[in-house]
C-alpha atoms as a printed R data frame, in Angstrom:
    type eleno elety resid chain resno       x      y       z
1   ATOM     1    CA   MET     A     1 -41.766 89.007 -40.879
2   ATOM     2    CA   LYS     A     2 -40.531 88.155 -44.332
3   ATOM     3    CA   SER     A     3 -36.904 88.032 -43.159
4   ATOM     4    CA   LYS     A     4 -37.885 85.776 -40.241
5   ATOM     5    CA   SER     A     5 -39.633 83.366 -42.639
6   ATOM     6    CA   LEU     A     6 -36.566 83.352 -44.870
7   ATOM     7    CA   LEU     A     7 -34.333 82.627 -41.891
8   ATOM     8    CA   LEU     A     8 -36.595 79.763 -40.763
9   ATOM     9    CA   ALA     A     9 -36.585 78.323 -44.272
10  ATOM    10    CA   LEU     A    10 -32.791 78.552 -44.410
11  ATOM    11    CA   LEU     A    11 -32.496 76.852 -41.025
12  ATOM    12    CA   ALA     A    12 -34.832 74.105 -42.224
13  ATOM    13    CA   VAL     A    13 -32.673 73.514 -45.304
14  ATOM    14    CA   VAL     A    14 -29.516 73.422 -43.167
15  ATOM    15    CA   ALA     A    15 -31.186 70.966 -40.784
16  ATOM    16    CA   VAL     A    16 -32.186 68.688 -43.674
17  ATOM    17    CA   LEU     A    17 -28.672 68.814 -45.164
18  ATOM    18    CA   ALA     A    18 -27.148 68.132 -41.745
19  ATOM    19    CA   GLY     A    19 -29.459 65.133 -41.341
20  ATOM    20    CA   VAL     A    20 -28.527 63.784 -44.753
21  ATOM    21    CA   PHE     A    21 -24.821 64.188 -44.023
22  ATOM    22    CA   TRP     A    22 -25.225 62.593 -40.578
23  ATOM    23    CA   LYS     A    23 -26.840 59.536 -42.154
24  ATOM    24    CA   TRP     A    24 -24.874 59.328 -45.409
25  ATOM    25    CA   GLY     A    25 -21.748 61.340 -44.572
26  ATOM    26    CA   ASN     A    26 -19.231 58.528 -45.006
27  ATOM    27    CA   GLN     A    27 -20.702 57.529 -48.366
28  ATOM    28    CA   ILE     A    28 -20.769 61.152 -49.534
29  ATOM    29    CA   GLU     A    29 -17.097 61.602 -48.592
30  ATOM    30    CA   PHE     A    30 -16.083 58.322 -50.245
31  ATOM    31    CA   VAL     A    31 -17.915 59.035 -53.509
32  ATOM    32    CA   GLY     A    32 -16.746 62.661 -53.498
33  ATOM    33    CA   GLY     A    33 -13.147 61.578 -52.966
34  ATOM    34    CA   GLY     A    34 -13.409 59.086 -55.806
35  ATOM    35    CA   ALA     A    35 -14.839 61.781 -58.062
36  ATOM    36    CA   LEU     A    36 -11.909 64.085 -57.268
37  ATOM    37    CA   VAL     A    37  -9.408 61.304 -58.006
38  ATOM    38    CA   ASN     A    38 -11.098 60.681 -61.349
39  ATOM    39    CA   LEU     A    39 -11.022 64.414 -62.063
40  ATOM    40    CA   GLY     A    40  -7.265 64.322 -61.460
41  ATOM    41    CA   TYR     A    41  -6.864 61.471 -63.937
42  ATOM    42    CA   ARG     A    42  -8.962 63.298 -66.538
43  ATOM    43    CA   LEU     A    43  -6.896 66.475 -66.103
44  ATOM    44    CA   GLN     A    44  -3.550 64.684 -66.468
45  ATOM    45    CA   ASP     A    45  -4.445 62.308 -69.315
46  ATOM    46    CA   PRO     A    46  -4.350 64.839 -72.181
47  ATOM    47    CA   LEU     A    47  -1.047 66.485 -71.139
48  ATOM    48    CA   GLU     A    48   1.107 65.094 -73.921
49  ATOM    49    CA   GLU     A    49   4.224 67.025 -72.900
50  ATOM    50    CA   TYR     A    50   4.434 64.614 -69.957
51  ATOM    51    CA   ASP     A    51   3.494 61.593 -72.039
52  ATOM    52    CA   PHE     A    52   6.656 59.823 -73.181
53  ATOM    53    CA   GLU     A    53   4.736 58.015 -75.917
54  ATOM    54    CA   HIS     A    54   4.321 61.217 -77.906
55  ATOM    55    CA   HIS     A    55   7.971 62.149 -78.429
56  ATOM    56    CA   ASP     A    56  11.328 60.435 -78.518
57  ATOM    57    CA   PRO     A    57  13.113 61.020 -75.190
58  ATOM    58    CA   THR     A    58  16.430 59.532 -74.201
59  ATOM    59    CA   ALA     A    59  16.606 57.137 -71.258
60  ATOM    60    CA   GLU     A    60  18.167 59.962 -69.218
61  ATOM    61    CA   ASN     A    61  15.227 62.277 -70.134
62  ATOM    62    CA   VAL     A    62  12.735 59.682 -68.893
63  ATOM    63    CA   TRP     A    63  14.640 59.162 -65.633
64  ATOM    64    CA   SER     A    64  14.948 62.918 -64.975
65  ATOM    65    CA   GLU     A    65  11.239 63.456 -65.629
66  ATOM    66    CA   PHE     A    66  10.331 60.601 -63.280
67  ATOM    67    CA   VAL     A    67  12.486 62.036 -60.473
68  ATOM    68    CA   LYS     A    68  10.994 65.520 -60.984
69  ATOM    69    CA   GLN     A    69   7.433 64.205 -60.871
70  ATOM    70    CA   ASN     A    70   8.218 62.140 -57.770
71  ATOM    71    CA   ARG     A    71   9.583 65.237 -56.004
72  ATOM    72    CA   MET     A    72   6.360 67.130 -56.709
73  ATOM    73    CA   ALA     A    73   4.181 64.224 -55.571
74  ATOM    74    CA   SER     A    74   6.196 63.577 -52.405
75  ATOM    75    CA   LEU     A    75   5.952 67.228 -51.373
76  ATOM    76    CA   VAL     A    76   2.167 66.821 -51.273
77  ATOM    77    CA   ARG     A    77   2.554 63.649 -49.194
78  ATOM    78    CA   ASP     A    78   4.805 65.564 -46.752
79  ATOM    79    CA   VAL     A    79   2.064 68.144 -46.214
80  ATOM    80    CA   PHE     A    80  -0.836 65.663 -46.235
81  ATOM    81    CA   PRO     A    81   0.477 62.301 -44.936
82  ATOM    82    CA   ARG     A    82  -1.579 59.205 -45.730
83  ATOM    83    CA   SER     A    83  -3.145 57.149 -42.965
84  ATOM    84    CA   ALA     A    84  -1.855 53.624 -42.378
85  ATOM    85    CA   ARG     A    85  -4.353 50.817 -42.990
86  ATOM    86    CA   HIS     A    86  -3.947 47.063 -43.063
87  ATOM    87    CA   PRO     A    87  -4.897 45.575 -46.440
88  ATOM    88    CA   VAL     A    88  -7.984 43.358 -46.386
89  ATOM    89    CA   ILE     A    89  -7.858 42.531 -50.114
90  ATOM    90    CA   ALA     A    90  -4.946 41.113 -52.113
91  ATOM    91    CA   MET     A    91  -5.068 41.418 -55.904
92  ATOM    92    CA   VAL     A    92  -2.886 39.486 -58.329
93  ATOM    93    CA   ILE     A    93  -2.870 41.592 -61.465
94  ATOM    94    CA   CYS     A    94  -0.879 41.852 -64.684
95  ATOM    95    CA   MET     A    95   1.900 44.410 -65.064
96  ATOM    96    CA   ASP     A    96  -0.011 46.098 -67.941
97  ATOM    97    CA   ALA     A    97   0.075 49.859 -67.251
98  ATOM    98    CA   ARG     A    98  -3.469 50.331 -68.567
99  ATOM    99    CA   LEU     A    99  -4.831 48.594 -65.467
100 ATOM   100    CA   ASP     A   100  -5.084 51.161 -62.689
101 ATOM   101    CA   THR     A   101  -5.625 49.526 -59.321
102 ATOM   102    CA   SER     A   102  -7.006 52.721 -57.743
103 ATOM   103    CA   GLU     A   103  -9.669 52.992 -60.441
104 ATOM   104    CA   ILE     A   104 -10.693 49.327 -60.260
105 ATOM   105    CA   ALA     A   105 -12.445 49.858 -56.915
106 ATOM   106    CA   GLY     A   106 -12.612 53.671 -57.036
107 ATOM   107    CA   ASP     A   107 -10.716 53.523 -53.755
108 ATOM   108    CA   THR     A   108  -7.401 55.182 -52.882
109 ATOM   109    CA   ARG     A   109  -7.262 53.873 -49.304
110 ATOM   110    CA   ARG     A   110  -4.604 51.377 -48.358
111 ATOM   111    CA   TYR     A   111  -6.902 48.376 -48.186
112 ATOM   112    CA   TYR     A   112  -5.161 46.525 -51.005
113 ATOM   113    CA   TYR     A   113  -2.074 44.409 -51.475
114 ATOM   114    CA   ILE     A   114  -1.185 44.498 -55.170
115 ATOM   115    CA   LEU     A   115   0.962 41.812 -56.816
116 ATOM   116    CA   ARG     A   116   1.902 43.004 -60.313
117 ATOM   117    CA   LEU     A   117   3.057 39.968 -62.274
118 ATOM   118    CA   ALA     A   118   3.604 39.254 -65.962
119 ATOM   119    CA   GLY     A   119   0.500 37.412 -67.107
120 ATOM   120    CA   SER     A   120  -0.772 37.375 -63.482
121 ATOM   121    CA   VAL     A   121   1.228 34.184 -62.880
122 ATOM   122    CA   LEU     A   122   2.291 33.266 -59.334
123 ATOM   123    CA   SER     A   123   5.651 31.825 -58.448
124 ATOM   124    CA   PRO     A   124   6.382 30.083 -55.112
125 ATOM   125    CA   LYS     A   125   7.666 33.277 -53.492
126 ATOM   126    CA   GLU     A   126   4.453 35.115 -54.406
127 ATOM   127    CA   GLU     A   127   2.440 32.217 -52.969
128 ATOM   128    CA   ASP     A   128   4.404 32.691 -49.753
129 ATOM   129    CA   MET     A   129   3.729 36.428 -49.810
130 ATOM   130    CA   LEU     A   130  -0.006 35.923 -50.281
131 ATOM   131    CA   GLU     A   131  -0.110 33.356 -47.493
132 ATOM   132    CA   LEU     A   132   1.688 35.808 -45.201
133 ATOM   133    CA   ALA     A   133  -0.857 38.487 -46.132
134 ATOM   134    CA   VAL     A   134  -3.721 36.135 -45.233
135 ATOM   135    CA   ALA     A   135  -2.012 35.238 -41.966
136 ATOM   136    CA   ASN     A   136  -1.859 38.964 -41.187
137 ATOM   137    CA   GLY     A   137  -5.557 39.566 -41.781
138 ATOM   138    CA   THR     A   138  -6.301 39.737 -45.515
139 ATOM   139    CA   LYS     A   139  -9.866 38.467 -46.129
140 ATOM   140    CA   VAL     A   140 -10.144 38.322 -49.931
141 ATOM   141    CA   VAL     A   141  -7.646 37.246 -52.595
142 ATOM   142    CA   ILE     A   142  -8.500 38.084 -56.217
143 ATOM   143    CA   PHE     A   143  -6.699 36.522 -59.174
144 ATOM   144    CA   THR     A   144  -7.191 38.508 -62.370
145 ATOM   145    CA   THR     A   145  -6.544 38.242 -66.065
146 ATOM   146    CA   HIS     A   146  -7.473 40.982 -68.511
147 ATOM   147    CA   THR     A   147  -8.619 41.608 -72.050
148 ATOM   148    CA   ASP     A   148  -6.139 42.535 -74.787
149 ATOM   149    CA   CYS     A   149  -3.253 40.934 -72.854
150 ATOM   150    CA   ALA     A   150   0.080 40.965 -74.719
151 ATOM   151    CA   ALA     A   151   1.315 37.864 -72.880
152 ATOM   152    CA   GLU     A   152  -1.756 35.850 -73.836
153 ATOM   153    CA   LYS     A   153  -1.583 37.048 -77.443
154 ATOM   154    CA   MET     A   154   2.008 35.847 -77.551
155 ATOM   155    CA   TYR     A   155   1.056 32.500 -76.042
156 ATOM   156    CA   ARG     A   156  -1.660 31.916 -78.642
157 ATOM   157    CA   ASP     A   157   0.834 32.505 -81.474
158 ATOM   158    CA   PRO     A   158   2.923 29.362 -82.196
159 ATOM   159    CA   GLU     A   159   5.614 31.495 -83.836
160 ATOM   160    CA   GLN     A   160   5.963 33.759 -80.805
161 ATOM   161    CA   ARG     A   161   6.016 31.154 -78.026
162 ATOM   162    CA   PRO     A   162   9.571 29.910 -78.684
163 ATOM   163    CA   LYS     A   163  10.876 33.483 -78.330
164 ATOM   164    CA   TYR     A   164   9.550 33.746 -74.760
165 ATOM   165    CA   PRO     A   165   9.935 30.264 -73.279
166 ATOM   166    CA   ALA     A   166   9.873 31.257 -69.599
167 ATOM   167    CA   LEU     A   167   6.718 33.359 -69.962
168 ATOM   168    CA   SER     A   168   5.044 30.678 -72.096
169 ATOM   169    CA   THR     A   169   5.768 28.043 -69.460
170 ATOM   170    CA   ALA     A   170   4.455 30.350 -66.729
171 ATOM   171    CA   LEU     A   171   1.165 30.895 -68.579
172 ATOM   172    CA   GLU     A   172   0.774 27.131 -68.974
173 ATOM   173    CA   GLU     A   173   1.183 26.821 -65.202
174 ATOM   174    CA   ARG     A   174  -1.078 29.725 -64.158
175 ATOM   175    CA   ASP     A   175  -4.111 27.636 -63.137
176 ATOM   176    CA   SER     A   176  -1.994 24.963 -61.487
177 ATOM   177    CA   ARG     A   177  -0.212 27.663 -59.450
178 ATOM   178    CA   LEU     A   178  -3.589 28.936 -58.270
179 ATOM   179    CA   ARG     A   179  -4.666 25.417 -57.299
180 ATOM   180    CA   GLU     A   180  -1.349 25.010 -55.492
181 ATOM   181    CA   PHE     A   181  -1.999 28.191 -53.521
182 ATOM   182    CA   VAL     A   182  -5.547 27.308 -52.410
183 ATOM   183    CA   ALA     A   183  -4.340 23.819 -51.424
184 ATOM   184    CA   ARG     A   184  -1.874 25.178 -48.885
185 ATOM   185    CA   PRO     A   185  -2.985 23.951 -45.428
186 ATOM   186    CA   MET     A   186  -3.506 27.359 -43.830
187 ATOM   187    CA   ILE     A   187  -5.292 28.747 -46.918
188 ATOM   188    CA   LYS     A   188  -7.457 25.614 -47.141
189 ATOM   189    CA   ASP     A   189  -8.451 25.968 -43.470
190 ATOM   190    CA   LYS     A   190  -9.300 29.665 -43.864
191 ATOM   191    CA   LEU     A   191 -11.442 28.901 -46.903
192 ATOM   192    CA   ALA     A   192 -13.250 26.082 -45.111
193 ATOM   193    CA   SER     A   193 -14.013 28.302 -42.104
194 ATOM   194    CA   LYS     A   194 -15.243 31.180 -44.360
195 ATOM   195    CA   GLN     A   195 -12.517 33.477 -43.031
196 ATOM   196    CA   LEU     A   196 -11.126 33.832 -46.568
197 ATOM   197    CA   ILE     A   197 -12.564 34.145 -50.066
198 ATOM   198    CA   VAL     A   198 -10.521 33.468 -53.213
199 ATOM   199    CA   LYS     A   199 -11.988 34.670 -56.507
200 ATOM   200    CA   ARG     A   200 -10.985 34.801 -60.164
201 ATOM   201    CA   MET     A   201 -11.865 37.818 -62.296
202 ATOM   202    CA   THR     A   202 -11.276 39.071 -65.824
203 ATOM   203    CA   LEU     A   203 -10.684 42.810 -66.114
204 ATOM   204    CA   ASP     A   204 -11.913 44.763 -69.111
205 ATOM   205    CA   THR     A   205  -8.825 46.777 -70.061
206 ATOM   206    CA   ALA     A   206 -10.954 49.570 -71.545
207 ATOM   207    CA   ASN     A   207 -12.832 50.446 -68.350
208 ATOM   208    CA   ASP     A   208 -11.384 48.313 -65.481
209 ATOM   209    CA   ARG     A   209 -14.736 46.522 -65.007
210 ATOM   210    CA   VAL     A   210 -14.368 43.104 -63.365
211 ATOM   211    CA   VAL     A   211 -16.192 40.079 -64.750
212 ATOM   212    CA   PRO     A   212 -16.286 37.041 -62.407
213 ATOM   213    CA   MET     A   213 -14.802 33.790 -63.682
214 ATOM   214    CA   PRO     A   214 -15.717 30.279 -62.493
215 ATOM   215    CA   ASP     A   215 -13.863 29.067 -59.430
216 ATOM   216    CA   LEU     A   216 -11.250 26.403 -60.032
């Protein structure tokens, strides 16, 4: 009798867990996957023997280490190929290595076009690329800046600006380039019909948290 009660209790627990997973399964998998990705980051971060900042390698050492790490990573991809998804979000983001685009949304799926640009400044060819992405189904375009930006520090220093004239000019034009992009006829029509959203965000470099900025 006791064993039958235990079995019934176990079946009840399994039924409850099955019901929870049936209702929340996708969310559980997504959050669990994100947690595993973050665990991977936390495990790799302290491994200084792979961190080129902590010793003085030659250029050839750096290249060899990169190729070796790529071989290891690609072997995993051979065994577990990634699914193909069409990006629905395009992010314009600075080239600063501290900004990790997978951590920003806690999402490793291929839903994102990423434009890595110095100072997050568009040029005409990047405007074309973003417009092509929107034409192919991208729904949201996010323009970002970030805290502790080396390019912006340089631009605020009158002694530094003359050393980097092209970058200084680009930073002066950043907002006008954004206005130029949203004024393109196809982009303007998509915005008017609510088929597209364009947002500006500032990223906190310390934790990748996004803080909305006013629209232009």
